[in-house]
C-alpha positions, 0 to 999 in steps of 0.5 A: 436378489429379492428386495423386501419392502421396508414397510413389510420388514417393520410389519406396518402399513404404508400409512403408518405414523412416525409413532407407529413406525418407532413402536414397530422398530423398537419391537422388531429391533429388540427381537433381533438384536445381536446381543440376544441372538449371538451366533444367529446369522439370520437374526443378524441379517434381519436386524440389519435390514430392520435398521436400514428400513427404519433409517429411511422411513423415519426420515420424511424426505427419504420416505417420500423418495422411497414411496415414489421410486423405491430403494433405487431412488435413494441410491447415492444418499445413504452412504454406501459404495456404489450407492448402496447402504453402509449400515452396521451395528454402530448405526443401530446402537445410536438409534437403540440408545435413543429408545433405551439410553435415557439421559446418560450423555457420558456413556451413551456415545462411543468414547474416543477410539471405541468401536462400540457404544458403552451403554447397552440394553438387555431384556429380562422376563419376569412373572406377573406377581414379581412385577406387582410386588417387586423382586430380586432378579439374577441377570446373566449377560455379556459386555464388551471390552477392548480386545487385549491383543490389539488394544481395541483397534481391530488391527494386527499389532494395532497397525492401521493405515490411512483410508484410501477412499477419503484420504484420512478425512473420514468424509467423501463427497458425492456430486449430483447435477450441480449439487455436492453432498458430503457424507461419512466415508463408508469404507472407514466409517468416518475414522479416516483409517482402515485395518490392513490386516485384521487382529487374529483374536477379535477378527477385526471387531476390536472387542471381546466379550466378558460374562457377568452376573449381577443381582438387580432389585426390580421395584414393585409396580414395574410394568411391561417395557419399563427400563431399569438403569444399572449405572456402570455395568455396560460396555468397557471403554479403552479409557477404563470407564464403563457405560450403563446397563439398561434392563428392559422389562418384559412381564408374563401375562397371568391366566386370571389377572389382567393389568392396565396401567396400575389397575388390575382386572379379574373376571368372576363367574357367578351362578344366576341364582346367586344374583337373584338371592343376593348372595355375598361372594368372596374372590382373591385380590392381589393382597388377599380376599375381597367380598362383594354383595350381589344384587338381584339386578346384577348384570353380565359384564357389570364391573365393581371397583375396589379402590387402592387394591390394584398394582402400585405405581412404580414412581408414586407408589400409590396403588391403582384400582382392583376391578371385578367384572361379573360373568353370569353363568346359567345352566345349559342342561336341566335334569327332570327334578331341576326342570320341575323346580324351575317350572314351579318357580316360574309359575309362582311369579304369575303374570310377572313371569311372562313380561313379553305378554304385558309388553306387547299387550294390544299390539296384535290387535293393532297389527290386525287393524293395519292389515284390515282383519 
């Protein structure tokens, strides 16, 4: 079996900081999360591998061991039979909640007897304009509830037996030299009990999924990767309570407008003669037309700021700025008539039309002197 480098899995360099690791993990985990790739076994395996990589690299001690000795150097430290890794979706969810779970202490953790986290997150993609001005979005998703046949135990008829590996304590002990370490039992995952015969309905998972559709108010000014919390719309606990649903916003890029925080940029092409003549141009802003009077000395890529015409801040509701960047356009070809007109215009400026001559006047004589002419 080929061992894939943890850094390659997260698509980061070996020198990546913890912030860079967290950002990369968040991006990859959202992409391969099983809720977004239901039935895709390849995505499920990739998600588990990403989770494993982050659990190691986010721990400075484990990362140091891994950098020096590789995955083999971590054997016996990460809670798996035979020194392997015992990762499952529950491990991922605890980290996932640290990114998306906000401050919901009530539902961010599993309830007593629940086999899954109550909080959940889904991604929703919206248009650029919907993000700026807000919208209502219909969201279709699936939430988990305890299996009706086994009451969430995952066992046929709800019958579970004491775990033979930990004797029901949920902990196992590993000895390395004179040191003894305790860790969560990988067989029962700390529950102290195991399923002897899986529930035929949920295949031992302990839950079933329910389709739900809700309408969410997306506030004006929401930006890419912002979260919206919808209370009481997450997974269902055995005790009847529900966690929270976190909607992670993904904003499509616009072909013309570019957003940076609350500021919005627009590149405006103008013909070079428009600047020479000092024309007033109009262009579309977010809320209508704006005007700008050009000056003869207007430069290519020069920016002009229109205050309070940008996107609203989702918290303060104050608008950012709208910034216009000029793109000077010049002709690439001239017909005979145009060339004649340009030549006349050029001649009309006289000596001013040849700035290189005045700039370097006398320089040729100086060069001749250097070479003894």
